[in-house]
C-alpha positions in Angstrom: -17.8 8.8 21.2 -19.9 5.7 22.2 -22.2 8.1 24.1 -22.4 10.3 21.0 -23.3 7.3 18.9 -26.2 6.4 21.4 -27.5 10.0 21.4 -27.7 10.0 17.6 -29.5 6.6 17.5 -32.0 8.1 20.2 -32.5 11.1 18.2 -33.3 9.4 14.9 -35.4 6.8 16.4 -37.6 9.7 17.9 -37.8 11.1 14.5 -39.2 7.7 13.0 -36.0 6.4 11.6 -35.0 2.8 12.0 -32.2 2.2 14.4 -29.5 1.5 11.8 -30.1 4.5 10.0 -27.7 6.6 11.9 -25.3 5.0 9.7 -26.1 7.4 7.1 -24.6 10.3 9.1 -21.6 8.4 9.9 -21.4 7.4 6.0 -21.5 11.1 5.3 -18.5 11.7 7.8 -16.4 8.8 6.3 -17.1 10.1 2.9 -15.8 13.5 3.7 -12.8 12.4 5.6 -11.7 10.0 2.7 -12.3 12.6 0.0 -10.0 15.1 2.0 -7.5 12.1 2.4 -7.7 11.3 -1.2 -6.8 14.9 -2.3 -3.9 14.9 0.0 -2.6 11.4 -1.1 -2.9 12.5 -4.8 -1.2 16.0 -4.1 1.8 14.3 -2.4 1.9 11.4 -5.0 2.2 14.1 -7.7 4.9 15.9 -5.9 7.0 12.7 -5.5 6.5 11.8 -9.2 7.5 15.0 -10.4 10.6 15.3 -8.2 11.5 11.7 -9.2 11.1 12.7 -13.1 13.4 15.8 -12.3 16.1 13.7 -10.8 15.7 11.0 -13.6 16.4 13.7 -16.0 19.6 14.8 -14.4 20.9 11.4 -13.8 19.8 9.8 -17.2 19.8 6.0 -17.6 21.2 5.5 -14.1 18.2 7.3 -12.5 15.8 4.9 -14.1 17.5 2.1 -12.1 18.3 3.9 -8.8 15.2 5.9 -8.3 12.9 3.0 -8.4 15.2 0.7 -6.3 15.3 3.4 -3.6 11.6 3.8 -3.6 10.9 0.0 -3.4 13.6 -0.4 -0.8 11.8 2.3 1.4 8.6 0.6 0.9 10.1 -2.6 2.0 11.3 -1.1 5.3 7.9 0.4 6.2 6.1 -2.7 5.4 8.4 -5.0 7.1 8.6 -3.0 10.4 5.3 -1.2 10.6 2.4 -2.7 8.8 2.6 -5.9 6.7 -1.0 -5.3 5.4 0.3 -2.3 3.6 2.1 -4.5 1.0 0.3 -5.5 -2.3 -2.6 -3.8 -4.2 -4.8 -3.1 -1.1 -8.3 -4.6 -2.1 -7.6 -8.3 -1.1 -6.4 -7.0 2.2 -9.5 -5.1 2.7 -11.5 -8.3 1.7 -9.6 -10.4 4.3 -10.3 -7.9 7.0 -13.9 -7.9 6.1 -14.1 -11.8 6.1 -11.9 -12.8 9.0 -11.9 -9.5 11.3 -15.4 -8.2 10.6 -13.8 -5.1 9.1 -11.5 -4.1 11.8 -8.4 -2.4 10.3 -5.8 -0.7 12.4 -5.1 3.0 11.8 -1.5 2.3 11.4 -2.5 0.3 8.1 -3.9 3.4 6.4 -0.9 5.7 7.4 1.6 3.3 6.3 -0.2 2.5 3.0 -0.1 6.3 2.1 3.6 6.4 2.7 4.3 3.2 0.9 2.2 3.9 -2.2 3.7 7.2 -2.5 7.2 5.7 -2.4 6.5 2.9 -4.8 4.4 4.8 -7.4 6.0 8.0 -6.9 9.5 6.5 -7.7 8.3 5.0 -10.8 6.9 1.5 -9.6 4.3 0.3 -12.1 1.2 0.4 -9.8 -1.9 2.3 -9.4 -3.3 4.7 -6.9 -6.9 3.1 -6.7 -6.1 0.2 -4.6 -4.4 2.1 -2.1 -7.0 4.8 -1.9 -9.7 2.0 -1.4 -7.7 0.6 1.5 -7.0 4.2 2.9 -10.7 4.9 2.7 -11.7 1.5 4.4 -9.2 2.1 7.1 -10.9 5.5 7.6 -14.4 3.8 7.9 -13.1 1.0 10.2 -11.4 3.5 12.5 -14.5 5.7 12.7 -16.6 2.4 13.4 -14.2 1.4 16.1 -14.2 4.9 17.9 -18.2 4.9 17.8 -18.4 1.1 19.0 -20.5 0.0 16.1 -21.4 -3.7 15.8 -19.4 -6.2 13.6 -22.3 -5.9 10.9 -22.3 -2.1 10.8 -18.4 -2.0 10.7 -18.5 -3.9 7.4 -20.8 -1.2 6.1 -18.6 1.6 7.2 -15.6 -0.1 5.6 -17.5 -0.3 2.4 -18.5 3.5 2.8 -14.7 4.4 3.0 -13.8 2.1 0.1 -16.6 3.6 -2.2 -15.5 7.2 -1.2 -12.0 6.4 -2.3 -13.1 5.4 -5.8 -15.6 8.3 -6.1 -12.8 10.8 -5.2 -10.0 9.5 -7.3 -12.1 9.0 -10.4 -15.1 11.3 -9.6 -17.3 8.5 -10.3 -19.5 8.1 -7.3 -21.9 5.5 -8.9 -18.7 3.3 -9.8 -17.6 3.8 -6.3 -20.8 2.5 -4.9 -21.2 -0.6 -7.4 -17.5 -1.5 -6.9 -17.9 -1.9 -3.1 -21.3 -3.9 -3.7 -20.1 -6.0 -6.3 -16.6 -6.7 -5.2 -16.0 -6.2 -1.5 -19.3 -6.6 0.2 -21.5 -8.6 -2.3 -24.4 -7.2 -0.7 -27.0 -5.2 -2.7 -29.4 -4.7 0.2 -30.9 -1.2 1.1 -29.3 -1.4 4.6 -25.8 -1.5 2.9 -26.7 0.6 0.0 -28.0 3.7 1.5 -25.1 4.7 3.7 -22.5 3.7 1.1 -24.2 6.0 -1.6 -24.4 8.8 0.9 -20.4 8.3 1.5 -19.6 8.2 -2.1 -21.6 11.5 -2.8 -20.1 13.2 0.0 -16.6 12.3 -1.1 -17.3 13.3 -4.7 -18.6 16.7 -3.5 -15.8 17.4 -1.0 -13.3 16.6 -3.7 -15.0 19.0 -6.4 -15.4 21.7 -3.7 -11.8 21.6 -2.7 -10.4 21.2 -6.3 -12.9 23.9 -7.6 -13.9 21.9 -10.6 -16.3 19.0 -11.4 -13.5 16.9 -12.7 -11.7 13.6 -11.7 -8.4 13.3 -10.5 -8.0 11.0 -13.6 -9.7 12.5 -16.5 -10.5 11.5 -20.0 -9.5 13.6 -23.0 -12.6 15.8 -24.3 -12.1 14.3 -27.7 -13.5 11.0 -26.5 -16.9 12.6 -26.4 -17.0 12.5 -30.1 -16.4 8.8 -30.4 -19.2 6.9 -31.7 -20.2 3.2 -32.4 -21.5 1.8 -35.6 -23.2 -1.6 -35.9 -20.8 -2.8 -38.5 -18.1 -3.0 -35.7 -20.0 -5.3 -33.7 -17.9 -8.4 -34.5 -14.8 -6.4 -34.0 -15.9 -5.6 -30.6 -16.8 -9.2 -29.8 -13.3 -10.2 -30.9 -11.9 -7.4 -28.6 -13.9 -8.8 -25.6 -12.2 -12.2 -26.0 -8.8 -10.9 -26.4 -9.3 -8.7 -23.3 -10.5 -11.7 -21.3 -7.4 -13.4 -22.4 -5.1 -10.5 -21.6 -6.8 -10.3 -18.1 -6.1 -13.9 -17.3 -2.7 -13.8 -18.6 -1.8 -10.8 -16.5 -3.3 -12.3 -13.5 -1.5 -15.6 -13.7 1.8 -13.8 -14.4 1.2 -11.7 -11.2 0.4 -14.5 -9.1 3.2 -16.6 -10.4 5.6 -13.7 -9.6 4.3 -13.6 -5.9 4.8 -17.2 -5.7 8.3 -17.1 -6.7 9.2 -14.1 -4.5 7.4 -15.9 -1.5 9.5 -18.9 -1.9 12.6 -17.1 -2.5 14.6 -17.5 0.8 16.4 -14.1 1.1 15.8 -11.6 3.6 12.6 -9.7 3.2 14.0 -6.3 3.0 16.3 -7.5 -0.1 13.2 -8.5 -2.1 12.1 -5.1 -2.9 15.5 -4.0 -4.0 15.6 -6.9 -6.6 12.2 -5.7 -7.9 13.6 -2.1 -8.3 16.6 -3.3 -10.2 14.5 -5.5 -12.3 12.2 -2.6 -13.2 15.3 -0.4 -13.9 16.5 -3.2 -16.4 13.1 -3.2 -18.0 13.1 0.6 -18.5 16.5 0.5 -20.1 15.6 -2.4 -22.4 12.4 -0.7 -23.4 14.1 2.7 -24.4 16.4 0.7 -26.5 13.5 -1.0 -28.3 11.6 2.0 -28.6 14.6 3.8 -30.1 14.8 1.0 -32.6 11.2 1.2 -33.6 11.7 5.0 -34.2 8.5 6.2 -32.5 8.0 7.9 -29.1 4.5 9.1 -29.7 3.5 7.4 -26.5 6.1 8.5 -24.3 7.1 11.8 -23.1 9.7 12.6 -20.4 12.7 10.7 -19.2 10.6 7.7 -17.7 9.1 4.9 -19.9 5.4 5.0 -20.5 4.8 1.7 -18.4 6.3 3.5 -15.1 3.9 4.6 -12.4 0.1 4.5 -12.9 0.4 5.2 -16.7 -2.4 7.7 -16.8 -0.5 10.0 -19.2 0.2 7.3 -21.8 -3.5 6.2 -21.5 -4.5 9.7 -22.3 -2.5 9.5 -25.5 -3.8 6.2 -26.4 -7.3 7.5 -26.2 -6.7 10.5 -28.5 -7.3 9.9 -32.2 -4.6 12.1 -33.1 -2.1 9.6 -31.7 -3.1 7.1 -34.5 -3.8 9.8 -37.3 -0.2 11.1 -36.8 1.5 8.0 -37.8 1.3 8.3 -41.6 2.2 5.3 -43.8 2.0 1.7 -43.2 5.5 1.4 -41.8 4.8 4.2 -39.2 1.5 2.6 -38.2 3.3 -0.8 -37.8 5.8 0.8 -35.6 3.0 2.2 -33.5 1.3 -1.3 -33.4 4.6 -2.8 -32.2 5.0 -0.2 -29.5 1.5 -0.8 -28.2 2.2 -4.5 -28.0 5.7 -4.0 -26.5 3.9 -1.6 -23.9 1.4 -4.2 -23.0 4.0 -6.9 -22.3 6.3 -4.6 -20.3 3.4 -3.2 -18.1 2.5 -6.5 -17.2 6.0 -7.8 -16.2 6.9 -4.4 -14.5 3.7 -4.5 -12.4 4.6 -8.0 -11.5 8.2 -7.2 -10.4 6.7 -4.0 -8.5 3.9 -5.7 -6.5 5.4 -9.3 -6.1 8.6 -8.0 -4.8 7.0 -6.1 -1.9 5.9 -3.0 -3.4 2.5 -1.1 -2.6 0.1 -0.1 -5.3 -3.0 -1.1 -7.1 -3.9 -3.2 -10.2 -6.7 -0.9 -11.2 -4.6 1.3 -13.3 -2.5 -1.6 -14.8 -5.6 -3.2 -15.9 -6.9 0.1 -17.5 -3.5 0.4 -19.2 -3.3 -3.1 -20.4 -6.9 -2.7 -21.9 -5.9 0.6 -23.7 -2.8 -1.0 -25.3 -4.8 -4.4 -26.2 -7.7 -2.2 -27.6 -5.5 0.3 -29.6 -3.5 -2.5 -31.0 -6.6 -4.4 -32.2 -8.0 -1.1 -33.5 -5.1 -0.2 -35.4 -4.6 -3.7 -36.8 -8.2 -3.6 -38.1 -7.4 -0.1 -39.7 -4.3 -1.5 -41.4 -6.6 -4.4 -42.8 -9.3 -2.0 -43.8 -11.8 -3.6 -41.5 -13.2 -0.8 -39.6 -15.6 2.0 -41.3 -14.5 5.4 -42.2 -14.8 7.9 -39.3 -13.8 5.2 -36.7 -10.7 5.3 -34.9 -8.4 2.7 -32.9 -8.8 5.1 -29.9 -12.4 3.9 -29.5 -11.1 0.2 -29.3 -8.6 1.5 -26.6 -11.4 3.0 -24.5 -13.5 -0.1 -24.8 -10.4 -2.2 -24.0 -9.9 -0.4 -20.7 -13.4 -1.4 -19.5 -13.1 -5.1 -20.7 -9.7 -5.7 -19.1 -10.8 -4.2 -15.9 -14.0 -6.2 -16.0 -12.3 -9.4 -16.7 -9.5 -9.0 -14.2 -11.7 -8.0 -11.2 -14.9 -10.1 -12.3 -16.9 -7.0 -12.0 -18.4 -6.0 -15.3 -21.0 -3.7 -13.8 -18.2 -1.5 -12.0 -16.3 -1.3 -15.2 -19.1 -0.3 -17.3 -20.3 2.3 -14.9 -16.8 3.5 -14.5 -16.2 4.1 -18.1 -19.5 5.9 -18.4 -18.7 8.4 -15.8 -15.3 8.9 -17.1 -16.6 9.7 -20.8 -20.1 10.7 -20.0 -20.7 9.6 -23.4 -23.8 7.2 -23.8 -22.8 6.3 -27.4 -19.7 4.3 -26.5 -21.7 2.3 -23.9 -23.0 -0.2 -26.3 -19.5 -1.6 -27.2 -18.2 -1.2 -23.6 -21.1 -3.3 -22.3 -20.7 -5.9 -24.7 -16.9 -6.3 -24.5 -16.7 -6.1 -20.7 -19.4 -8.9 -20.5 -17.7 -11.1 -23.0 -14.2 -10.5 -21.3 -15.5 -11.4 -17.9 -17.1 -14.7 -19.3 -13.8 -15.8 -21.0 -11.9 -14.9 -17.6 -14.3 -16.8 -15.5 -14.1 -19.9 -17.9 -10.4 -19.9 -17.5 -9.9 -18.7 -13.8 -12.7 -19.0 -11.3 -11.1 -16.3 -9.0 -10.6 -12.8 -9.9 -7.3 -11.0 -9.3 -8.6 -10.1 -5.9 -9.7 -13.4 -4.6 -7.1 -15.8 -5.9 -4.8 -15.7 -3.0 -7.6 -15.4 -0.5 -9.2 -18.6 -1.7 -5.9 -20.4 -1.8 -5.3 -19.3 1.7 -8.5 -21.1 2.8 -11.1 -18.0 2.7 -14.1 -18.9 0.9 -15.1 -15.9 -1.3 -18.2 -16.6 -3.3 -19.2 -14.5 -6.1 -22.8 -14.3 -5.1 -24.4 -12.8 -1.9 -25.5 -15.4 0.6 -29.4 -14.8 0.4 -29.1 -15.2 -3.4 -27.3 -18.5 -2.9 -29.8 -19.7 -0.5 -32.6 -18.9 -2.8 -31.1 -20.6 -5.9 -30.2 -24.0 -4.5 -33.1 -26.6 -3.7 -33.3 -29.3 -1.1 -33.2 -32.0 -3.8 -29.4 -30.9 -4.3 -28.7 -31.7 -0.7 -27.0 -35.0 0.4 -29.9 -37.2 1.8 -29.9 -39.9 4.3 -32.0 -42.9 3.2 -34.8 -43.8 5.5 -35.1 -47.5 7.0 -37.4 -49.6 4.7 -39.8 -50.2 7.8 -42.0 -47.4 8.7 -42.4 -46.2 12.2 -46.1 -45.5 13.6 -47.1 -43.9 16.7 -48.4 -46.9 18.3 -45.1 -48.7 17.9 -42.8 -49.5 21.1 -39.8 -47.3 21.5 -37.9 -50.6 22.0 -38.4 -50.8 17.9 -36.6 -47.4 17.5 -33.6 -48.8 19.7 -33.3 -51.9 17.6 -33.7 -49.9 14.4 -31.0 -47.5 15.6 -28.5 -50.3 15.9 -29.0 -51.6 12.5 -29.6 -48.2 10.4 -27.4 -45.1 10.2 -30.2 -42.8 10.8 -30.0 -39.9 13.2 -33.7 -39.4 13.6 -36.9 -41.3 12.8 -39.9 -39.8 10.8 -43.2 -41.2 12.1 -46.2 -41.8 9.8 -49.9 -42.7 10.2 -51.7 -45.6 8.7 -51.9 -44.2 5.3 -48.1 -43.4 5.1 -48.4 -39.7 5.9 -45.7 -37.9 7.7 -47.2 -36.8 11.3 -44.0 -36.2 13.4 -40.4 -37.0 14.3 -38.6 -38.8 17.1 -35.0 -37.4 17.3 -32.1 -39.3 18.2 -31.6 -37.0 21.2 -35.0 -38.1 22.6 -34.2 -41.7 22.1 -30.9 -41.3 24.0 -32.7 -39.4 26.8 -35.2 -42.3 27.0 -32.3 -44.9 27.3 -31.3 -43.3 30.6 -34.1 -45.2 32.3 -33.7 -48.4 30.5 -36.6 -50.0 32.7 -39.2 -47.8 31.1 -38.4 -48.5 27.5 -40.5 -51.5 27.3 -43.5 -49.4 28.6 -42.9 -46.6 26.1 -44.7 -45.8 22.8 -43.4 -43.8 20.0 -46.4 -41.4 20.3 -45.0 -40.4 23.9 -41.6 -39.3 22.4 -42.8 -37.9 19.0 -42.5 -34.2 18.3 -45.1 -33.0 16.0 -43.6 -29.6 15.6 -40.9 -30.6 13.3 -42.1 -29.5 9.7 -41.2 -31.4 6.6 -39.5 -30.2 3.5 -40.3 -30.5 -0.2 -37.6 -31.4 -2.7 -38.2 -28.1 -4.7 -37.7 -25.7 -1.7 -34.8 -23.6 -1.2 -32.0 -23.7 1.2 -33.5 -20.6 2.6 -36.7 -22.3 3.6 -34.8 -25.3 5.1 -32.6 -23.1 7.2 -35.7 -21.2 8.4 -37.5 -24.4 9.5 -34.3 -25.7 11.1 -34.1 -22.6 13.2 -37.9 -22.7 14.1 -38.0 -26.3 15.4 -34.3 -26.6 16.7 -34.1 -30.1 15.1 -30.9 -31.9 13.9 -32.7 -33.3 10.7 -35.9 -32.8 8.8 -37.8 -35.2 6.6 -38.3 -34.6 2.9 -41.8 -35.6 1.5 -43.0 -36.1 -1.9 -45.8 -33.3 -1.7 -48.1 -31.5 0.6 -50.9 -33.8 0.2 -49.6 -37.3 0.3 -46.7 -36.2 2.8 -44.9 -39.5 2.1 -41.4 -39.6 3.6 -38.5 -39.8 1.1 -35.4 -39.2 3.1 -33.9 -37.0 5.8 -31.7 -34.0 5.3 -29.5 -33.0 8.4 -28.5 -29.5 9.1 -24.9 -30.3 8.5 -25.6 -31.4 4.9 -27.6 -28.2 4.4 -24.8 -26.1 5.4 -22.3 -28.3 3.3 -24.4 -27.8 0.2 -24.5 -24.0 1.0 -20.7 -23.8 1.4 -20.3 -25.7 -1.8 -22.7 -23.4 -3.6 -20.6 -20.5 -2.5 -17.5 -22.2 -4.2 -19.6 -22.8 -7.3 -20.9 -19.2 -7.4 
């Protein structure tokens, strides 16, 4: 395989392509493989879910407890004995592999992730399929990269190719798949990464459409949504919705992480934890059915399983259908639907927490969409009851916008959420409220929690995950923001004896010494290393002058120059510190900045980003 890779590189180079552009061909391969894997995964998942539904209908209430428990118990066995990385919602595991292992993911992780996700979601576990398919696609990209012997940097791009291809296939949303990878996983919008990821995403979507014989997503939106429109009078309502969805996302994230902490601290055998999660899920199902019966409405639930089981796509479809709200005639009936929406939002959050915290395998993408649909539908119905939405509008449009807002707030990726909703609906008229609510929800979430649902545990484990790409940070932070070392009050001239530097070094905590001319202009640097080297021959110290040790190839820095410039100059002159001067004309030394201080400021900026 390595020989094949080398041949492809040479052929493309002869055709005039840059060397790394052979990743485009590999990206197409990864996209095709991931598209096929996504189709097979979705088919198996549907067969498992249909079988579980049939069995639940036969067993009645007992089945709602037994089937999720068995599914989660089997998941726990596979995770415990074969691949610990298959536990959880997938995306953080891919991010950890990119940060700590350069994108290296064992093939076994992808295989186990397929099985565990089918067992968890297919048996009714409250989780999504998007996180697993991202991890499966990332594994495919990593394995292909390993077989071809690509570099560490190129491996990260191939992992991104697989992840984008997974989103592209599962949603028929190639643009959102690309942006998700660039915005969440790689945080790199360079052309080098962008090109092969776009190719992989397109090939995945084309493969899915060719195999399925239709240009539709595995998760589709009702055609009635194409009629939804936005009116300017609703602008304050969508501002309110953005704020509410930000709070919902933060509450869901904190609940999930609290559940994970409690399960991690619970000192029982790891194989017993998923069983307790399945039993809790069954208890929630029984409680929900009783409450739903008391409300006297089942418009959002069809079949034996509660609406919050599995990925929740069918209930989302119904929440996005205007007929769901029009069918509830009278204030009492609409209040019952409102209560049911709020109940579903609460139960979905708790059920997802039990499913994933106990050791299940599935994504948080679909639960975020579900929570957004319930929150948006509930707000829209409330406004309708209060006669605060215009004629012709419907709570279904608020449910749609809420999906994007909660997804954006939980992932801190508003661009991904906006483009995903656009590709799902293909309706440009709903984009204005979607854009507004998604951005506002993200702002609210970031004000309350610096980390997204994906990065919280990564950061707490000691991994630094900034929200901005390295080059952006380097160009945003200036030298004046770096910790600076004060210069000795006495200037150093080229004509001074080196013995003066030895005496100053004993008094002042200065690593290096800037040298100035008679007008106080910076002319060069004597480094601490040079002084220590001179001290080897102590007898020569009285005879040496500063001019003999001074380096004139160490350029100064200006306070308003960026960290990017500072690192470039450190690399060019191989010095431990640089002098900061007031301007390019006077060149009067102000302070010293060390390479270590620049790197520390850079790390701090990543934390602040």
